[in-house]
Phi, psi and omega in degrees: 000132182285140176287156175249141176280130180287337177207159179293135176268139184228131173254131174282129186229133182290340182265312184257006183073299177223147170246123187256131178237116180247335184271131182297329179296316179298316180297319179294320180297320180299327185268011175280154177300325183295322180281322179297332177302332182295343174295337185257016176237118179291143178294322187251027174054240184270008183298341179295341177282346177254309178249105192295344179276353187280059181257007184289159192250165173297334178298308182293323177296317181297320174298321180294319178295319175301315184294319178296318178298318178299318180296318180297314181294319178300321178293318177302317183290319179296324182281351177071027180294123182281344181281352176270120178285100187301332181289351182266004185302311183293323176301312181297316182293318179294318180295319179297316181295319191261003190300335183247013187293344180267006180293141177262179179301140180059023168049244191288338180296317181289331176295316179294321183294324185244016177051051181248167176228122185294333179292324176296317179293323176302314181294322178298319180291318181296318185264357186270189180276074183229167176295324176299313179300317181296318180294316180297325181288346175287340176283311177192150182303327182263009184296320177302321180295324178297313181297317181297323181291331174294316179298321182278356180066031178245004183297144186284001173243088184305333182296329178290317177299319179307318182295322188264330185214101178193175179297339178230074185242172181296327180298307182295319182297321179289314186290331175296311180295314186290316182293323177296318181299312186278338175273345177084016179259166181256354186301324188271006182284116181237159179274079186300314182301318179297314180300313183297323179292337183269356180276145173208149176280138181209115177050049172086011176209169179266129179237171182242130174298143185298335178290348179258009185300320183292327176294324179288323175302315178299321178299314181291325175294321178298318178298315178302311181294319181295322180295316185277332182266336182240297188295324179256021179303131186300329178290321175297318178299324179297315180293326177293322179297314179296321178300314179295324180293324176300312181295321180295318179293319178299321179295319178297319181292320177298317181295332179270008178062033174297144181266105180287143172288334180215128177201130177268142182305316182293323178292322177296319178297321178298314182294322181283343178085018179237035185283140178270169179299316182295322177292319181300320181291343178275351182265121175223185186289332178293324177296312182297316182290330174297316178298315180300318180299317178291325183288349174293350179244015179290158179290329181289117186296320183294313178298317180301315181294315182296317180294321178296317178302314183294312184290325182265004181057043173262074191280167176290146172278168179218153170234146179260129181228161176290167179306137182244153176278167177299323180294321179294320178296318179298321180296317179295316180300315181294322179297321177297317179299314183296334180271004177089008176272165179252095185297341176294333181237338184264002180212127176227127180255120187241134177225082181292142176217153183205146172249105179302324176206131180273106188298154181297133173236127184305332182270001180270117184275352183273093182287348179293344180277354187257150166257116187260129177261134178242131180263184185292340176268010179062033172274138184253134176216145174295142185300331180290343178279340184242355183238116176293327180297315180295318179299324184290329182261353183281134177078010179290129174241132178284128185268048181224146170259150168247126175258120182256141185199153174284110191302315186293327179290316183291323181300326182292336185244014182304321183288349178265354180269150173305143186309318183292332179275320177301324180298323180298316188267356179264000000 
């Protein structure tokens, strides 16, 4: 039997002012060890090395996504929209709250390093032998599977998936506002209240009233600016590169049966690729940084150097160059080798790309990728069909490479590099 809350629980939040919890299931989920672990996972990975205020956690973001979802559903219910399936409210709220519970330390960087997917881990935690799983099963035996299918975007009620995962979802709206607030930039400030008032359920999905189109344009412009000014900031990319290199080197050493001076069992399982759910839940950013701190005294010079760079913020420098051919990249790589450098670690070629909005294509059957505008005659159109602003920023690719390198190492061998290559790095 489910407990009842004697009073509404309220979290003070710098972005949404308050986060309201009325359902006992939501309150119990927030208080599980698996959800509390998100306090120890930064929302923006290594961005704190670029924007010193970016110390906010996946915990606060998850509460924010839940709160936006709650507001949207409350508005649907107040407006009496019959297209909203009221019985799906708890499914949507739980999925919104738990959508990021599988994130690992430093978020997407660790996923790239170990070829993991946080959504897969989220589903394992939701459906596994965890406190979250046990609480969800008090609602119904198959309730964890329902929540997991929303995360996997396979749930049989697409409108619920729409709320949590779509081009205009609660997740994106919260992280734009929250990340802008904590990084101190203005790009991500959107008119959230206006957007929420313009949403309505229609024939199994969430659409936007045409009078709210300009607020959505601002939202997509904010997303575009945040990606290039914050998420793809070249200094942040440098710290992510070093982080991945640390994990790559640790993996090489484990495979060669190197004897570490310091190694935690759960971290070793992660590196070997046989980590269990319970071990995964023990890994947070404090664990990773403790390991890095200890590894600054390892016998392996490369691992020692990389960890010191990361902790002391002695990041790689970068130069911006025009698009290069495969032959030009091979030429630079070979020049680094000939000069005694290790291009596997002393050179990283980065080409960040992003689609602020994936424009409508008639042959694309995935309508979840679209933001649909509805007019007073209930005609539906993709926003890119009615907005020149959206069309102008959709599909933009930056035509530049960033070459990252340890400046002091490259400077020592500049005279050994071919003149045309030395010129790039000088």
